[in-house]
N, C-alpha and C positions, 0 to 999 in steps of 0.2 A: 480647463479642464481637461485632465486626457480624454479626446474622447472617444477611446480604445475603451475607456470604461464602461462605457454604454453597450460594448459588444457581450459583457459579461451575465450569465444566466444566474438565477437566483440559486442559492447553494443548496442542495437537499435540504438540509436539517431546518432552511427559512420555508422552503414547498412544503414539507412536513407538518411545521408550525401554519403554514397556513391550511392544510388541508381540516388540521383537528381544530382548528377556530372557531367551528362552529356544534363541535362536539362536547358532551357532559359525560365522561368518564363515572363508571359504574362505581358505584361506592358501596357496591357490596362486596368489592375487591380493594386490595391494598395495592398499590401502581406498584407494574415491572414493567422497563424496560429493558427493550433487547434491539433498540433502533441506531443507537451509538456505540462507534467499537473504540468504546475508551476500555483498556485495563484494568480492572478492579482486583486481583489478587494482590496481595501486601506485598511492599516495595523487599525488596533485601533487606536485611540490617547493613549486610556490610560497605550497602551504598548509602543509607543513612551514616552511617556513621565515619565515610570518607567525606562526605558534606560536612559534620560539626568538625572535626578537623581540620578543613582547609579555608578558615575565614582568612586569613591570611592575604590568601589568592585575592581579595578584594580590594586590595589598597595598592595593585598596578595595573595596568591596560594588558590584557592579553593580548597575543599575538595571532593574526588571523589562520596563519599557518597552523598554530596549534604549539602546544607541550612536545619535545622530543620524544620522551614517556607518553604520551596520548599518542602518538602514529603508531609509534610501534608496536604500544599493548592491542592496535587495532590490528598491525601485521602478524602481532603473534596468533590473533585469534584467526586471521583468516588463513596462516599457515594450518593450524589445526583442525578447521573449519573445513577446507577443501584443499587442503594439502601445497598451495601457492606461495612460493617465496615473492613477496614484493619490496620494492622500496619506501621503506616508510620516511622517507624526504622527497620523495618524486610521485612516487605513483597511490601516494595517499592524504587525506585533506579531511581534517574534524566539520563537522557542520550541526548546528543547531535544530537536529530533528530533520525525516528525509522531506519535509513537506513545505519548507524556504526554500531549502536546497531543489529538489524538481525545478519550482518555481525560477529560483534563482537563474539553475544550469540551463534553461530556456533563453533566459534572455543573454546569455554569453554567447550560446552556440546559433541562433537565428540571425540573418542577415535581410531583415524587412524591406533592402531594396533592391532587392534581386526580385523580377516579378512570380506572383505564384507561388512564392514564398508559405512551403507545405509544412505541418506537425501531423504526424500522424499516431493515433489513440488506440488503445483497444477498445470495445463500444460490449457490454458495459466498464467505465472505468474509473480512476478516483480523480473527480474534477478539477483537480487542481494543475491535471496534465493541462483540457480547454483552457482554463484561464493563463496558463504561463502561454500558451502559444499565442492568443487570439491578443493579451499584453504585448509579448515582441513584435506584435506587428504584423503573424503568419495567420495563417489558415490552419484550421483542423480538418483533419478527414478522420472521417469513424470507420473504423475497422471491427465489423460485428463478431463475437465468438459466434463458434460454431456449436450447439448442444453436442451435433452429432459426432464432433474432434470435443469432449469432456469441458465445452467452452473453452476452448481454444480458438486463436484466428488462425482462417483458410489464408494465409498469406497470396496464396496463388492468383485469389482472387480480386486484388486489389491492384488495380489499373495503374498499365504501366505508364500512362502519364500521368497520373498521382505523384509514382516513384520516382521521375523525373524530377518534379519540384520539391519532391521533402527535401529535408534541411536535418531533420531530429526526429525520431521514434521511439513513441514510450511504446513501452513492455512490462508486466508486472505479472510476476511469477514470484511464488506463491500469489493467484490470483485476487484480487479485492472486485467481487463479491464472490469470484465464483469457488475463490478456492483449488483452481486449477494447478499444477505445471507443466514450464513449457516442457518439451521433448527435448531431445539435443538435435533431434532430424529438423525441428523448427530452428533451432540456432546456426542451424547450418546455412538454412535458408537466408534468413536475416542476415548472417553474416555476406555471402553473396551478395543477396541486394546493396549493401553497402558497399562494397566493394566494386559496384556495376556503377552504383547511382550517387558514389558517397557522402550519404547520410550519419549522422552519429549515432547512436543508441545509447538511451539511459534506461537501465533496466533498476526497476522499482523493486528492492527485495525482503521490505522490511517484514512480509511473513517468515521470513525463511526457516524459520524455529521452529515453530507450533504446527507440528505437522502428526500424524497419523502411520503414516507405512515405516516401515524396516528403515527403509535408506532415507536421508533425509533429500530434500528438496537439490535439484542440480539448478547451479547458480551462473549468471552471464560470463563470470570471470572464470570460471571452474570450467563452463562450455566451452571455452575462445581456448584455453589452454588445451584442453583434450582433442582439439581441431585441428592444431597445431599454430594458433595464433597467439604467441606469447608477449607480442607486442603491445596485447590489448586494444590493436586500432579501432578508433574509433567507436570505442565501449567505455560507459563507467557505469560502474557499480553504485547504488545509494541503501545504505544501510541502516538499522536505526536500535537502539535500546528499549523504545515506548513498550514494544512486544514483548521482545526478548524477555528485560528487565524488570517489566511492573513501572517503570517512571514516563508516564507519558507528560510529566508534566514539569520533565527533567532537560525535557527537548535535545536528545542528540542522539548525532549518529556519524558515518564518515562515508567518504566516496571513495571508492578506488579504480584505475584503469587508465588508460592513455593518457602517457607523461607528459604530452604537448594539450593536449585538455585542460588537465587539470591545472596547468601551469596560466593558461586565460583563466581558469575559472577563478583561481587562487588573485591573478589580478583584477577580475569585477570584485571580488569578494571583500576586497581589501578599500574599495572604496566604496561597497555597498555596506559595510558599517558590520561584517558578519562571526565577529572573532569567536569564541567558545570563553566562556567565563572560567579562569581559574580552579573556581571550584567544582563546577560541572566537571571540567575536566579531571582533575582526583576523584572524584564520583564514577566517572565512566571508565576509567584505568580499571578501578575498582572492578566494576561490572565485567568489563570485557575480560579481565586476567582470571574470571572464575567460572565455571561451568555447573556446578554442582545445582547452582539456584535456576539455571536456566532447565534441568533433566529435570527436577522437583517438578516445575514450574509446567512444563511439557505434559507430564505426568497427572497433572491436572486437569488439563484438557481430554486428553483422552481419555481420561474417567469419565469425565462431563460429555463426551461429546457420547461416546458407549452407552451411555446411560438416557440422554436426550433423544438420538437421531432415531434411534426404534419405536420412541413412544410416540412421535413426530410422523412417522410413517405412517401408523396407523389411518392419518387424516390429510397428510400431503404428499405431493411426491418429489418426495426429498432423500437422498442418501449422503455417506460418512464422504468430506471434499478428501482433497491429496494433504490440503497442509489450511493454515491459517484459524480463524475463532468466526468464520462467520458460516453459518448453514443456507442452500439459496434453495428454496422452494418453486415448486410451481404451485398457485393457488387454484382449489376449485372455482371456478366462471370465469376466469380470468381476466378477472377485473382487481387489480393491486392493491389499486386507489381505496375502493371500495371495501373489499377483507381488509385491510389496514384502519381505517374509518370505524366500520362498525364493531371490529376486535375493539377496538377499544372503550368501543361506549357500552360494549355488553360484558368485558370481561377484564377490561383498565390494563390491557396487555399493548405495548409499544413496538410494532415490526416498523420497518422500512419498505416501502413501495419500490419496487425494482426497476420502474418506469425513471423514477428519478435520479436513476443512476447511470441511467444512459441515454441516449440520443437518437431521438429515428433520422432512420440512416439506410436509404436501399430500400426507403416504402414501409419499414419496419421497424420498432422500439425495441431490443432484443429484450428488455429489461422487462415489459410488460407482461403482466400473468405471472410474474415471483416478487417473492420480496424475500430481501434479508435481513435474517435474525444473526445478532452480535451476542454470543453464550461467552459473556465478559462476567456476569454476575455468580456467588457459591453456586455448586451445582443444586443446591435443594431451591434457590432459585428459580434458575432457570428448568427445572421439573416441574415448578409450580405454573410457570408460562406455559408451560407443552403441554400439561394437563388442560389449562383453559384452553388452550389454541383445537386441540383435538374435540372436546366439548363445544367449543364454538364453531366447528367444520358438520359436526355430525346433529346440531341442532338446527343447519341452515337449510 
């Protein structure tokens, strides 16, 4: 067996299962889960219709590069969303959801033969970043988020000896679990560091279409363009339909950016067997071409967060995020695992301990003492969960 598998840590939900293994949830309440970030709003009918009318695509193997119409629909969306003109033939590649692509991209980029090969991750972070780094033969460096900077990373605190060995850097904006958006000044810093040390930036932007401000979140390619980097050197952005269009089971998204990197990524994916089904491409085209369902979906989240956040703020240190569908809250007493365990036992509500989403680095775990709540269910159910959490805290 690949010995690097032994370096992987249990996934957060496996750790949650272990944490709850001795807990008997209260039978006084129906179960409500705010633990998993799985969209639960209805899938748009236009996606279902496209799937139903594209079954003939099952009779042939799809090309890894995707259909021209698929790549063009993605390019059109980038133009509408960010005002950027991309070449659909060389700067865009369909992917089977951002998760598999983030992992595969690290296998493409990392040269493990070089001593000290390093992949930099934010902390807290999406655990695929770490797993991708370790299985590519690199070491992970955890750059902790700073509460004083709206949970963005202070990149100036990463030592030069780390940057010298860095081959790949993962950023997530809007962030999971914090919901923070990285400002243009931070992008400028990262681009300058990338030019100096030669590392690649993978920008995970799967939450970009759920936001609470009037101005949509800044994207990596958009930031590059604003800073005059029109070749998107050493930058690839990852986006997905899962959250935007409520199709997590369809596994569809695309990557865009540096032509040279995407050419090599396509080569890797051709051997890896990562072609997207023709049915899924047809449904994806329908989704990328329509914005009305995205606006309606965003409005539902805005109404939900407007109702739930003030209620939870009566008992927790929590505020409206920039974007995404998570609330990132500090818990009384500082023990996030005990909070989650006791909440389930007494009120049958599941939340995810923040320490499960981070690693101890620089002497502390930046997720400790916090919980992540995924407001993915209907508003009424989320309100019920919030009311139970408030009651739980008030009775501690």
